[in-house]
N, C-alpha and C positions, 0 to 999 in steps of 0.2 A: 407532553407538556414540558416546557422549559422553565426552570426556576428563574425568577427575577434577580436572584443573587449570583448568577453566573459571573465568573471572572471575564476578563477581556479577551482571552484566547479560547477558542472552541474547536475541538476536533470532530469533524463530521464523519465519524466512523464508529461502528459498534465492535470492531475487531480488537480483541484484547492484545493481540500481538503488536498492532500499530500503536495502541495506547502505551504499551510498555516501552516501545522505542522512543516515542516522544517524551515519556516521563524521564528518560535518562538525562535530558537537558536540565532538569531541576527547575523548570518553568511551570508555574501553575496553569492548569487548563481544565476545561470541562468537556464532557463528551455529549454528543447528540447524534442519534442514528438517523440518517436521511432515508426516505422511502421514495425511490425513483425507479423508473424502468431502465434496466441496464442492457436492453436488447440492442445489438449493433445495428446501425443503419445500413442500407444497401450500399455496397462498394465503399464502405468506410474503412480506412486503414487502421491498423492497430494503434498507431500514434494518435490519430485523430480521435479514436474511440476513448482512450484513457484521458486525453485532455478534456474532451466533452463531458465525460462522466465526472471527472474531478470537479470541473466547474459547476456542473448541475447539482452535485451534492452540496457544495459550499453555498450555492445560491438558494437551494431548498431550505437549508437551515437558516440562512439570512432572513428569509421571509418570516420564519417562525420567531426568530429572535427579535426582529423589528416589531412584530406584533406585541412583544412583551415590553417594548419601550425601554430597552437597555441603553446604557451610554455607549461610548465608542468601544468597538470590539472587532476582532479579526477571526475569520472562520477558515479552517483548513479542510479542503476536500481532497481526497486521495482515491486513486483507482489504479489497478495493475492488471496487466495481461502477461502471459507467458507464450512464447512463440517457438515452434520447432519447424524448421524448413518453411518459414514464413506462414505457418498455419497456427491460428490461435488455439491454445489448448483449453479444453473444458475440464470440468470436475469429473472424476471417474465414477463416483457414486457407488460402484460395486468393487469387491475385491478383484474379480476377474479383469475388469477394465483397468484397475490400478496396476496390476501386474503387467498387462499388455502395454500400458503407457511406458512404464519403466524399462521394459524389454526393448521398446522402440528407441529409448533415449540412450541405451548402452553405447558408450564410446562416441556419443554425439554431443552437440552444443544446444543449449536452450537459452533463449534471450528473454529477459524480463524488461518490460517497459512500465515505468511507474509515472503516472500523471499526478501532479500536485498543483492545487490552486489555492490561493489565499484571497479571500474576499473581505474587503473593509465594510464597515457598517454603512458607509455612504454609497455602496454599490460598486465601487472600483474593484476590479478583479485582475489578478496577475497569475500566470501559470507557466509551467514548463514540464518537460518530460525528461526523466532520468533513465538511462539504460544500464543494465547489468547483465553480464553473460556468465553462464556456468558450463563447464565441460564435465560430462559424466565419465566416470570410470567405465572400463569394460566390466559389466556386472554379470555375475553368475546367476543362474536361476535361484539357487539357494539364497544368495544375498538379497535378491529382489523380494522373494517371498518372506524372508525373515524380516526385512524392513517393513513391508506392508503389514504384516501381522503385528509387529511391535508398535507401530505408530498409527495404523489405520487412517491414512491421510485421504480418506474417500471424498472429503469435501474441499480438497485443495487442488487447484489447477496444476496439472503436471504430476499429481500423485506423490507429492513429497512436502515435508515441512522443513524448510531450510533453518528455521529457528530451533529445531530439535535434532534428532539423529539423522535427519536427511542430509546434513552436511557430509556424512560419511559416504554419500553416493558420488561426490565430486572429486576430481583430481586437480581442478584448476578453476579459479574464479577471476573474472576480469571486470573492473569497474572502479570508480573513484569513491563510492560510498556503499559499504556492505549493507547499510540499513535499507537501501533500495531493494535489496533482495526480499525484504519482508514487506515492501510496499510503502514505507514511510521514509523517503529520502531526506535526511536532515540537512545535508549541505544545500540542496535545492531550496528547502524551507528557509534556511538562513538567508540565501540570496534573494528570495522573494520578499522577505521581511525587510531586507536592506533597501529594496526598491520603494518601500513605504517609509523609508528613513527611520526604521526601527532597528536598534542594536540589541540583539538578544542577550548580550552580556548584562545589559541594564535590568534584565528581568529574571535573572537566576536567583532562586531563593537562597538565602544564607544557610550554609551547612546542609544544603539539600532539603531544607524544610519548606 
């Protein structure tokens, strides 16, 4: 149930990591968790997948918000996949699978694709994909097991949390926006809002309040 007192910006994500990234801008927003089927379609590329899911998440919340008869608002939908050798990475779920994934990534590159969509209350939606690449160190078995046991990233695609100690697994990162590594690309968000003629500088709270 969405409260009628929601501000004009809504993040369609229950992820506390994405929420913390967006909060860095100092722009008030409300969260709402979308409930959609995230199963990939047959022959769907990773880029099309994240774009579709980001748009569907935003549109799902739009329907709920419109039912509450709010005034003008913008809804942010986000989705992310990680790729290794062009294969979409799943969540390991078990310690053994997590260790196997990191073992496979040792001295390898993993590509993150973050889809972001902004949906206006009138139904207009704009979206794009942000890419970010990470290069893993040559990892020892001890380092892999120590990391898995320390952070237990069993519900994270790729078996690591880049917002935590997972950063120690990498020796290089390539991309224009490190926030995309967590799935909340702020530069892309700013660009999409500009397409709606919204300047985010006008909405920053004074003194971060």
